[in-house]
Chimera marker file (.cmm) of the C-alpha trace (Angstrom):
<marker_set name="trace">
<marker id="1" x="35.751" y="-54.288" z="4.554" r="1" g="1" b="0" radius="0.5"/>
<marker id="2" x="34.552" y="-51.701" z="2.109" r="1" g="1" b="0" radius="0.5"/>
<marker id="3" x="30.870" y="-51.166" z="1.770" r="1" g="1" b="0" radius="0.5"/>
<marker id="4" x="29.633" y="-51.896" z="-1.700" r="1" g="1" b="0" radius="0.5"/>
<marker id="5" x="29.044" y="-48.820" z="-3.832" r="1" g="1" b="0" radius="0.5"/>
<marker id="6" x="25.479" y="-47.962" z="-4.627" r="1" g="1" b="0" radius="0.5"/>
<marker id="7" x="24.574" y="-46.901" z="-8.089" r="1" g="1" b="0" radius="0.5"/>
<marker id="8" x="21.306" y="-45.020" z="-8.559" r="1" g="1" b="0" radius="0.5"/>
<marker id="9" x="19.909" y="-45.079" z="-12.055" r="1" g="1" b="0" radius="0.5"/>
<marker id="10" x="17.451" y="-42.489" z="-13.311" r="1" g="1" b="0" radius="0.5"/>
<marker id="11" x="15.361" y="-43.139" z="-16.355" r="1" g="1" b="0" radius="0.5"/>
<marker id="12" x="15.483" y="-40.399" z="-18.995" r="1" g="1" b="0" radius="0.5"/>
<marker id="13" x="11.693" y="-40.095" z="-18.773" r="1" g="1" b="0" radius="0.5"/>
<marker id="14" x="11.890" y="-39.332" z="-15.020" r="1" g="1" b="0" radius="0.5"/>
<marker id="15" x="14.587" y="-36.730" z="-15.550" r="1" g="1" b="0" radius="0.5"/>
<marker id="16" x="12.494" y="-35.043" z="-18.263" r="1" g="1" b="0" radius="0.5"/>
<marker id="17" x="9.392" y="-35.092" z="-16.056" r="1" g="1" b="0" radius="0.5"/>
<marker id="18" x="11.227" y="-33.430" z="-13.172" r="1" g="1" b="0" radius="0.5"/>
<marker id="19" x="12.748" y="-30.855" z="-15.539" r="1" g="1" b="0" radius="0.5"/>
<marker id="20" x="9.305" y="-30.174" z="-17.021" r="1" g="1" b="0" radius="0.5"/>
<marker id="21" x="7.739" y="-29.686" z="-13.579" r="1" g="1" b="0" radius="0.5"/>
<marker id="22" x="10.538" y="-27.309" z="-12.540" r="1" g="1" b="0" radius="0.5"/>
<marker id="23" x="10.191" y="-25.336" z="-15.781" r="1" g="1" b="0" radius="0.5"/>
<marker id="24" x="6.424" y="-25.175" z="-15.290" r="1" g="1" b="0" radius="0.5"/>
<marker id="25" x="6.818" y="-23.844" z="-11.749" r="1" g="1" b="0" radius="0.5"/>
<marker id="26" x="9.414" y="-21.317" z="-12.928" r="1" g="1" b="0" radius="0.5"/>
<marker id="27" x="7.108" y="-20.174" z="-15.738" r="1" g="1" b="0" radius="0.5"/>
<marker id="28" x="4.147" y="-19.820" z="-13.363" r="1" g="1" b="0" radius="0.5"/>
<marker id="29" x="6.216" y="-17.795" z="-10.889" r="1" g="1" b="0" radius="0.5"/>
<marker id="30" x="7.531" y="-15.588" z="-13.701" r="1" g="1" b="0" radius="0.5"/>
<marker id="31" x="3.983" y="-14.913" z="-14.935" r="1" g="1" b="0" radius="0.5"/>
<marker id="32" x="2.848" y="-13.990" z="-11.410" r="1" g="1" b="0" radius="0.5"/>
<marker id="33" x="5.899" y="-11.757" z="-10.957" r="1" g="1" b="0" radius="0.5"/>
<marker id="34" x="5.293" y="-9.944" z="-14.238" r="1" g="1" b="0" radius="0.5"/>
<marker id="35" x="1.584" y="-9.440" z="-13.593" r="1" g="1" b="0" radius="0.5"/>
<marker id="36" x="1.754" y="-8.577" z="-9.882" r="1" g="1" b="0" radius="0.5"/>
<marker id="37" x="0.365" y="-5.062" z="-10.415" r="1" g="1" b="0" radius="0.5"/>
<marker id="38" x="-2.552" y="-6.368" z="-12.433" r="1" g="1" b="0" radius="0.5"/>
<marker id="39" x="-3.285" y="-8.991" z="-9.800" r="1" g="1" b="0" radius="0.5"/>
<marker id="40" x="-3.102" y="-6.365" z="-7.076" r="1" g="1" b="0" radius="0.5"/>
<marker id="41" x="-5.640" y="-4.166" z="-8.848" r="1" g="1" b="0" radius="0.5"/>
<marker id="42" x="-7.886" y="-7.171" z="-9.460" r="1" g="1" b="0" radius="0.5"/>
<marker id="43" x="-7.934" y="-7.930" z="-5.737" r="1" g="1" b="0" radius="0.5"/>
<marker id="44" x="-8.529" y="-4.267" z="-4.871" r="1" g="1" b="0" radius="0.5"/>
<marker id="45" x="-11.437" y="-4.173" z="-7.324" r="1" g="1" b="0" radius="0.5"/>
<marker id="46" x="-12.821" y="-7.397" z="-5.860" r="1" g="1" b="0" radius="0.5"/>
<marker id="47" x="-12.809" y="-6.022" z="-2.321" r="1" g="1" b="0" radius="0.5"/>
<marker id="48" x="-14.317" y="-2.707" z="-3.449" r="1" g="1" b="0" radius="0.5"/>
<marker id="49" x="-17.090" y="-4.574" z="-5.243" r="1" g="1" b="0" radius="0.5"/>
<marker id="50" x="-17.748" y="-6.645" z="-2.140" r="1" g="1" b="0" radius="0.5"/>
<marker id="51" x="-17.824" y="-3.494" z="0.004" r="1" g="1" b="0" radius="0.5"/>
<marker id="52" x="-20.220" y="-1.661" z="-2.337" r="1" g="1" b="0" radius="0.5"/>
<marker id="53" x="-22.640" y="-4.575" z="-2.801" r="1" g="1" b="0" radius="0.5"/>
<marker id="54" x="-24.896" y="-4.051" z="0.277" r="1" g="1" b="0" radius="0.5"/>
<marker id="55" x="-25.450" y="-0.377" z="-0.496" r="1" g="1" b="0" radius="0.5"/>
<marker id="56" x="-26.046" y="-1.048" z="-4.190" r="1" g="1" b="0" radius="0.5"/>
<marker id="57" x="-28.542" y="-3.786" z="-3.344" r="1" g="1" b="0" radius="0.5"/>
<marker id="58" x="-30.359" y="-1.420" z="-0.952" r="1" g="1" b="0" radius="0.5"/>
<marker id="59" x="-30.632" y="1.321" z="-3.582" r="1" g="1" b="0" radius="0.5"/>
<marker id="60" x="-31.652" y="-1.217" z="-6.208" r="1" g="1" b="0" radius="0.5"/>
<marker id="61" x="-34.471" y="-2.511" z="-3.993" r="1" g="1" b="0" radius="0.5"/>
<marker id="62" x="-35.718" y="1.072" z="-3.673" r="1" g="1" b="0" radius="0.5"/>
<marker id="63" x="-36.151" y="1.553" z="-7.400" r="1" g="1" b="0" radius="0.5"/>
<marker id="64" x="-32.769" y="2.528" z="-8.857" r="1" g="1" b="0" radius="0.5"/>
<marker id="65" x="-31.162" y="0.642" z="-11.690" r="1" g="1" b="0" radius="0.5"/>
<marker id="66" x="-28.076" y="-1.326" z="-10.696" r="1" g="1" b="0" radius="0.5"/>
<marker id="67" x="-25.591" y="0.811" z="-12.655" r="1" g="1" b="0" radius="0.5"/>
<marker id="68" x="-27.024" y="4.062" z="-11.300" r="1" g="1" b="0" radius="0.5"/>
<marker id="69" x="-27.070" y="2.674" z="-7.767" r="1" g="1" b="0" radius="0.5"/>
<marker id="70" x="-23.428" y="1.605" z="-8.047" r="1" g="1" b="0" radius="0.5"/>
<marker id="71" x="-22.355" y="5.019" z="-9.366" r="1" g="1" b="0" radius="0.5"/>
<marker id="72" x="-24.363" y="6.892" z="-6.712" r="1" g="1" b="0" radius="0.5"/>
<marker id="73" x="-23.013" y="4.737" z="-3.896" r="1" g="1" b="0" radius="0.5"/>
<marker id="74" x="-19.425" y="5.019" z="-5.145" r="1" g="1" b="0" radius="0.5"/>
<marker id="75" x="-19.625" y="8.825" z="-5.545" r="1" g="1" b="0" radius="0.5"/>
<marker id="76" x="-21.151" y="9.127" z="-2.081" r="1" g="1" b="0" radius="0.5"/>
<marker id="77" x="-18.488" y="7.006" z="-0.400" r="1" g="1" b="0" radius="0.5"/>
<marker id="78" x="-15.681" y="8.743" z="-2.293" r="1" g="1" b="0" radius="0.5"/>
<marker id="79" x="-16.925" y="12.169" z="-1.219" r="1" g="1" b="0" radius="0.5"/>
<marker id="80" x="-17.177" y="11.048" z="2.409" r="1" g="1" b="0" radius="0.5"/>
<marker id="81" x="-13.623" y="9.670" z="2.272" r="1" g="1" b="0" radius="0.5"/>
<marker id="82" x="-12.320" y="12.858" z="0.650" r="1" g="1" b="0" radius="0.5"/>
<marker id="83" x="-13.993" y="14.999" z="3.310" r="1" g="1" b="0" radius="0.5"/>
<marker id="84" x="-12.609" y="12.827" z="6.104" r="1" g="1" b="0" radius="0.5"/>
<marker id="85" x="-9.121" y="12.901" z="4.583" r="1" g="1" b="0" radius="0.5"/>
<marker id="86" x="-9.199" y="16.691" z="4.186" r="1" g="1" b="0" radius="0.5"/>
<marker id="87" x="-10.333" y="17.206" z="7.775" r="1" g="1" b="0" radius="0.5"/>
<marker id="88" x="-7.718" y="14.784" z="9.103" r="1" g="1" b="0" radius="0.5"/>
<marker id="89" x="-4.925" y="16.383" z="7.048" r="1" g="1" b="0" radius="0.5"/>
<marker id="90" x="-5.959" y="19.843" z="8.239" r="1" g="1" b="0" radius="0.5"/>
<marker id="91" x="-5.932" y="18.676" z="11.849" r="1" g="1" b="0" radius="0.5"/>
<marker id="92" x="-2.517" y="17.029" z="11.554" r="1" g="1" b="0" radius="0.5"/>
<marker id="93" x="-1.102" y="20.065" z="9.748" r="1" g="1" b="0" radius="0.5"/>
<marker id="94" x="-2.394" y="22.361" z="12.471" r="1" g="1" b="0" radius="0.5"/>
<marker id="95" x="-0.898" y="20.208" z="15.199" r="1" g="1" b="0" radius="0.5"/>
<marker id="96" x="2.464" y="20.035" z="13.412" r="1" g="1" b="0" radius="0.5"/>
<marker id="97" x="2.536" y="23.783" z="12.869" r="1" g="1" b="0" radius="0.5"/>
<marker id="98" x="1.766" y="24.443" z="16.522" r="1" g="1" b="0" radius="0.5"/>
<marker id="99" x="4.530" y="22.030" z="17.510" r="1" g="1" b="0" radius="0.5"/>
<marker id="100" x="2.383" y="19.608" z="19.530" r="1" g="1" b="0" radius="0.5"/>
<marker id="101" x="4.068" y="16.534" z="18.083" r="1" g="1" b="0" radius="0.5"/>
<marker id="102" x="7.641" y="17.787" z="17.811" r="1" g="1" b="0" radius="0.5"/>
<marker id="103" x="8.900" y="15.942" z="20.890" r="1" g="1" b="0" radius="0.5"/>
<marker id="104" x="6.757" y="12.860" z="20.244" r="1" g="1" b="0" radius="0.5"/>
<marker id="105" x="8.223" y="12.441" z="16.779" r="1" g="1" b="0" radius="0.5"/>
<marker id="106" x="11.751" y="12.492" z="18.171" r="1" g="1" b="0" radius="0.5"/>
<marker id="107" x="12.924" y="15.499" z="16.248" r="1" g="1" b="0" radius="0.5"/>
<marker id="108" x="11.588" y="14.372" z="12.882" r="1" g="1" b="0" radius="0.5"/>
<marker id="109" x="8.852" y="17.000" z="12.849" r="1" g="1" b="0" radius="0.5"/>
<marker id="110" x="11.494" y="19.538" z="11.911" r="1" g="1" b="0" radius="0.5"/>
<marker id="111" x="11.582" y="17.975" z="8.453" r="1" g="1" b="0" radius="0.5"/>
<marker id="112" x="8.107" y="19.408" z="7.819" r="1" g="1" b="0" radius="0.5"/>
<marker id="113" x="7.933" y="23.132" z="7.296" r="1" g="1" b="0" radius="0.5"/>
<marker id="114" x="4.853" y="25.323" z="7.213" r="1" g="1" b="0" radius="0.5"/>
<marker id="115" x="4.190" y="27.313" z="4.069" r="1" g="1" b="0" radius="0.5"/>
<marker id="116" x="2.114" y="30.522" z="4.097" r="1" g="1" b="0" radius="0.5"/>
<marker id="117" x="-0.264" y="28.953" z="1.569" r="1" g="1" b="0" radius="0.5"/>
<marker id="118" x="-1.176" y="26.309" z="4.116" r="1" g="1" b="0" radius="0.5"/>
<marker id="119" x="0.946" y="23.453" z="2.785" r="1" g="1" b="0" radius="0.5"/>
<marker id="120" x="3.285" y="21.261" z="4.795" r="1" g="1" b="0" radius="0.5"/>
<marker id="121" x="6.191" y="20.358" z="2.530" r="1" g="1" b="0" radius="0.5"/>
<marker id="122" x="9.210" y="18.170" z="3.036" r="1" g="1" b="0" radius="0.5"/>
<marker id="123" x="12.558" y="19.811" z="3.378" r="1" g="1" b="0" radius="0.5"/>
<marker id="124" x="15.133" y="18.883" z="0.768" r="1" g="1" b="0" radius="0.5"/>
<marker id="125" x="16.976" y="15.650" z="1.689" r="1" g="1" b="0" radius="0.5"/>
<marker id="126" x="20.339" y="17.426" z="1.763" r="1" g="1" b="0" radius="0.5"/>
<marker id="127" x="18.957" y="19.656" z="4.571" r="1" g="1" b="0" radius="0.5"/>
<marker id="128" x="17.789" y="16.766" z="6.788" r="1" g="1" b="0" radius="0.5"/>
<marker id="129" x="20.993" y="16.267" z="8.797" r="1" g="1" b="0" radius="0.5"/>
<marker id="130" x="21.199" y="19.976" z="9.627" r="1" g="1" b="0" radius="0.5"/>
<marker id="131" x="17.524" y="20.171" z="10.587" r="1" g="1" b="0" radius="0.5"/>
<marker id="132" x="17.622" y="17.065" z="12.769" r="1" g="1" b="0" radius="0.5"/>
<marker id="133" x="20.836" y="18.198" z="14.485" r="1" g="1" b="0" radius="0.5"/>
<marker id="134" x="19.319" y="21.625" z="15.130" r="1" g="1" b="0" radius="0.5"/>
<marker id="135" x="16.155" y="20.036" z="16.500" r="1" g="1" b="0" radius="0.5"/>
<marker id="136" x="18.086" y="17.748" z="18.841" r="1" g="1" b="0" radius="0.5"/>
<marker id="137" x="20.152" y="20.669" z="20.139" r="1" g="1" b="0" radius="0.5"/>
<marker id="138" x="17.046" y="22.717" z="20.942" r="1" g="1" b="0" radius="0.5"/>
<marker id="139" x="15.256" y="19.724" z="22.476" r="1" g="1" b="0" radius="0.5"/>
<marker id="140" x="18.211" y="18.932" z="24.758" r="1" g="1" b="0" radius="0.5"/>
<marker id="141" x="18.117" y="22.364" z="26.403" r="1" g="1" b="0" radius="0.5"/>
<link id1="1" id2="2" r="1" g="1" b="0" radius="0.2"/>
<link id1="2" id2="3" r="1" g="1" b="0" radius="0.2"/>
<link id1="3" id2="4" r="1" g="1" b="0" radius="0.2"/>
<link id1="4" id2="5" r="1" g="1" b="0" radius="0.2"/>
<link id1="5" id2="6" r="1" g="1" b="0" radius="0.2"/>
<link id1="6" id2="7" r="1" g="1" b="0" radius="0.2"/>
<link id1="7" id2="8" r="1" g="1" b="0" radius="0.2"/>
<link id1="8" id2="9" r="1" g="1" b="0" radius="0.2"/>
<link id1="9" id2="10" r="1" g="1" b="0" radius="0.2"/>
<link id1="10" id2="11" r="1" g="1" b="0" radius="0.2"/>
<link id1="11" id2="12" r="1" g="1" b="0" radius="0.2"/>
<link id1="12" id2="13" r="1" g="1" b="0" radius="0.2"/>
<link id1="13" id2="14" r="1" g="1" b="0" radius="0.2"/>
<link id1="14" id2="15" r="1" g="1" b="0" radius="0.2"/>
<link id1="15" id2="16" r="1" g="1" b="0" radius="0.2"/>
<link id1="16" id2="17" r="1" g="1" b="0" radius="0.2"/>
<link id1="17" id2="18" r="1" g="1" b="0" radius="0.2"/>
<link id1="18" id2="19" r="1" g="1" b="0" radius="0.2"/>
<link id1="19" id2="20" r="1" g="1" b="0" radius="0.2"/>
<link id1="20" id2="21" r="1" g="1" b="0" radius="0.2"/>
<link id1="21" id2="22" r="1" g="1" b="0" radius="0.2"/>
<link id1="22" id2="23" r="1" g="1" b="0" radius="0.2"/>
<link id1="23" id2="24" r="1" g="1" b="0" radius="0.2"/>
<link id1="24" id2="25" r="1" g="1" b="0" radius="0.2"/>
<link id1="25" id2="26" r="1" g="1" b="0" radius="0.2"/>
<link id1="26" id2="27" r="1" g="1" b="0" radius="0.2"/>
<link id1="27" id2="28" r="1" g="1" b="0" radius="0.2"/>
<link id1="28" id2="29" r="1" g="1" b="0" radius="0.2"/>
<link id1="29" id2="30" r="1" g="1" b="0" radius="0.2"/>
<link id1="30" id2="31" r="1" g="1" b="0" radius="0.2"/>
<link id1="31" id2="32" r="1" g="1" b="0" radius="0.2"/>
<link id1="32" id2="33" r="1" g="1" b="0" radius="0.2"/>
<link id1="33" id2="34" r="1" g="1" b="0" radius="0.2"/>
<link id1="34" id2="35" r="1" g="1" b="0" radius="0.2"/>
<link id1="35" id2="36" r="1" g="1" b="0" radius="0.2"/>
<link id1="36" id2="37" r="1" g="1" b="0" radius="0.2"/>
<link id1="37" id2="38" r="1" g="1" b="0" radius="0.2"/>
<link id1="38" id2="39" r="1" g="1" b="0" radius="0.2"/>
<link id1="39" id2="40" r="1" g="1" b="0" radius="0.2"/>
<link id1="40" id2="41" r="1" g="1" b="0" radius="0.2"/>
<link id1="41" id2="42" r="1" g="1" b="0" radius="0.2"/>
<link id1="42" id2="43" r="1" g="1" b="0" radius="0.2"/>
<link id1="43" id2="44" r="1" g="1" b="0" radius="0.2"/>
<link id1="44" id2="45" r="1" g="1" b="0" radius="0.2"/>
<link id1="45" id2="46" r="1" g="1" b="0" radius="0.2"/>
<link id1="46" id2="47" r="1" g="1" b="0" radius="0.2"/>
<link id1="47" id2="48" r="1" g="1" b="0" radius="0.2"/>
<link id1="48" id2="49" r="1" g="1" b="0" radius="0.2"/>
<link id1="49" id2="50" r="1" g="1" b="0" radius="0.2"/>
<link id1="50" id2="51" r="1" g="1" b="0" radius="0.2"/>
<link id1="51" id2="52" r="1" g="1" b="0" radius="0.2"/>
<link id1="52" id2="53" r="1" g="1" b="0" radius="0.2"/>
<link id1="53" id2="54" r="1" g="1" b="0" radius="0.2"/>
<link id1="54" id2="55" r="1" g="1" b="0" radius="0.2"/>
<link id1="55" id2="56" r="1" g="1" b="0" radius="0.2"/>
<link id1="56" id2="57" r="1" g="1" b="0" radius="0.2"/>
<link id1="57" id2="58" r="1" g="1" b="0" radius="0.2"/>
<link id1="58" id2="59" r="1" g="1" b="0" radius="0.2"/>
<link id1="59" id2="60" r="1" g="1" b="0" radius="0.2"/>
<link id1="60" id2="61" r="1" g="1" b="0" radius="0.2"/>
<link id1="61" id2="62" r="1" g="1" b="0" radius="0.2"/>
<link id1="62" id2="63" r="1" g="1" b="0" radius="0.2"/>
<link id1="63" id2="64" r="1" g="1" b="0" radius="0.2"/>
<link id1="64" id2="65" r="1" g="1" b="0" radius="0.2"/>
<link id1="65" id2="66" r="1" g="1" b="0" radius="0.2"/>
<link id1="66" id2="67" r="1" g="1" b="0" radius="0.2"/>
<link id1="67" id2="68" r="1" g="1" b="0" radius="0.2"/>
<link id1="68" id2="69" r="1" g="1" b="0" radius="0.2"/>
<link id1="69" id2="70" r="1" g="1" b="0" radius="0.2"/>
<link id1="70" id2="71" r="1" g="1" b="0" radius="0.2"/>
<link id1="71" id2="72" r="1" g="1" b="0" radius="0.2"/>
<link id1="72" id2="73" r="1" g="1" b="0" radius="0.2"/>
<link id1="73" id2="74" r="1" g="1" b="0" radius="0.2"/>
<link id1="74" id2="75" r="1" g="1" b="0" radius="0.2"/>
<link id1="75" id2="76" r="1" g="1" b="0" radius="0.2"/>
<link id1="76" id2="77" r="1" g="1" b="0" radius="0.2"/>
<link id1="77" id2="78" r="1" g="1" b="0" radius="0.2"/>
<link id1="78" id2="79" r="1" g="1" b="0" radius="0.2"/>
<link id1="79" id2="80" r="1" g="1" b="0" radius="0.2"/>
<link id1="80" id2="81" r="1" g="1" b="0" radius="0.2"/>
<link id1="81" id2="82" r="1" g="1" b="0" radius="0.2"/>
<link id1="82" id2="83" r="1" g="1" b="0" radius="0.2"/>
<link id1="83" id2="84" r="1" g="1" b="0" radius="0.2"/>
<link id1="84" id2="85" r="1" g="1" b="0" radius="0.2"/>
<link id1="85" id2="86" r="1" g="1" b="0" radius="0.2"/>
<link id1="86" id2="87" r="1" g="1" b="0" radius="0.2"/>
<link id1="87" id2="88" r="1" g="1" b="0" radius="0.2"/>
<link id1="88" id2="89" r="1" g="1" b="0" radius="0.2"/>
<link id1="89" id2="90" r="1" g="1" b="0" radius="0.2"/>
<link id1="90" id2="91" r="1" g="1" b="0" radius="0.2"/>
<link id1="91" id2="92" r="1" g="1" b="0" radius="0.2"/>
<link id1="92" id2="93" r="1" g="1" b="0" radius="0.2"/>
<link id1="93" id2="94" r="1" g="1" b="0" radius="0.2"/>
<link id1="94" id2="95" r="1" g="1" b="0" radius="0.2"/>
<link id1="95" id2="96" r="1" g="1" b="0" radius="0.2"/>
<link id1="96" id2="97" r="1" g="1" b="0" radius="0.2"/>
<link id1="97" id2="98" r="1" g="1" b="0" radius="0.2"/>
<link id1="98" id2="99" r="1" g="1" b="0" radius="0.2"/>
<link id1="99" id2="100" r="1" g="1" b="0" radius="0.2"/>
<link id1="100" id2="101" r="1" g="1" b="0" radius="0.2"/>
<link id1="101" id2="102" r="1" g="1" b="0" radius="0.2"/>
<link id1="102" id2="103" r="1" g="1" b="0" radius="0.2"/>
<link id1="103" id2="104" r="1" g="1" b="0" radius="0.2"/>
<link id1="104" id2="105" r="1" g="1" b="0" radius="0.2"/>
<link id1="105" id2="106" r="1" g="1" b="0" radius="0.2"/>
<link id1="106" id2="107" r="1" g="1" b="0" radius="0.2"/>
<link id1="107" id2="108" r="1" g="1" b="0" radius="0.2"/>
<link id1="108" id2="109" r="1" g="1" b="0" radius="0.2"/>
<link id1="109" id2="110" r="1" g="1" b="0" radius="0.2"/>
<link id1="110" id2="111" r="1" g="1" b="0" radius="0.2"/>
<link id1="111" id2="112" r="1" g="1" b="0" radius="0.2"/>
<link id1="112" id2="113" r="1" g="1" b="0" radius="0.2"/>
<link id1="113" id2="114" r="1" g="1" b="0" radius="0.2"/>
<link id1="114" id2="115" r="1" g="1" b="0" radius="0.2"/>
<link id1="115" id2="116" r="1" g="1" b="0" radius="0.2"/>
<link id1="116" id2="117" r="1" g="1" b="0" radius="0.2"/>
<link id1="117" id2="118" r="1" g="1" b="0" radius="0.2"/>
<link id1="118" id2="119" r="1" g="1" b="0" radius="0.2"/>
<link id1="119" id2="120" r="1" g="1" b="0" radius="0.2"/>
<link id1="120" id2="121" r="1" g="1" b="0" radius="0.2"/>
<link id1="121" id2="122" r="1" g="1" b="0" radius="0.2"/>
<link id1="122" id2="123" r="1" g="1" b="0" radius="0.2"/>
<link id1="123" id2="124" r="1" g="1" b="0" radius="0.2"/>
<link id1="124" id2="125" r="1" g="1" b="0" radius="0.2"/>
<link id1="125" id2="126" r="1" g="1" b="0" radius="0.2"/>
<link id1="126" id2="127" r="1" g="1" b="0" radius="0.2"/>
<link id1="127" id2="128" r="1" g="1" b="0" radius="0.2"/>
<link id1="128" id2="129" r="1" g="1" b="0" radius="0.2"/>
<link id1="129" id2="130" r="1" g="1" b="0" radius="0.2"/>
<link id1="130" id2="131" r="1" g="1" b="0" radius="0.2"/>
<link id1="131" id2="132" r="1" g="1" b="0" radius="0.2"/>
<link id1="132" id2="133" r="1" g="1" b="0" radius="0.2"/>
<link id1="133" id2="134" r="1" g="1" b="0" radius="0.2"/>
<link id1="134" id2="135" r="1" g="1" b="0" radius="0.2"/>
<link id1="135" id2="136" r="1" g="1" b="0" radius="0.2"/>
<link id1="136" id2="137" r="1" g="1" b="0" radius="0.2"/>
<link id1="137" id2="138" r="1" g="1" b="0" radius="0.2"/>
<link id1="138" id2="139" r="1" g="1" b="0" radius="0.2"/>
<link id1="139" id2="140" r="1" g="1" b="0" radius="0.2"/>
<link id1="140" id2="141" r="1" g="1" b="0" radius="0.2"/>
</marker_set>
C-alpha cells in the first residue's frame, strides 16, 4: 500500500567537497567583484595596446625606438581625438543654442542653457519640472 521510504545517505567527505567547491566559487566571485575596476582598466589597456601596435611597429621600422614610437603615436592619436571632440562639442552646442534639436529631443533641450562664455550647462534638478512644463506648453502652441 505505502511506498517504501527512500533514505539517501551522504558521506561526510562528499558534503565537505561540495561545501569547499561552493566556498571556492563564492571566493572567486568576491575577488572579481572587488577588483572589477582594476580588471576594467586592464582590458582597456589591452585594447589600447592592440590598437597602437600597428602604428608603433611602422614608426619602429622607420628608425624610431619602440618607446619613442609608442609615445609619439599615443600623443598624435590623443591630439586628433581631442580636436575631433572639441569640434563635435562646438557643433552640438551651436545647434542646441540655435534650437535646431529642441523638438527632436522632446522638450529636454530646455534643460541645457547657453552661457555667455560659450558653455552649455545643466539647469539645477529642482528647476527641471518647471523647464520641461514650460517647453511643452510652448511646443503645443
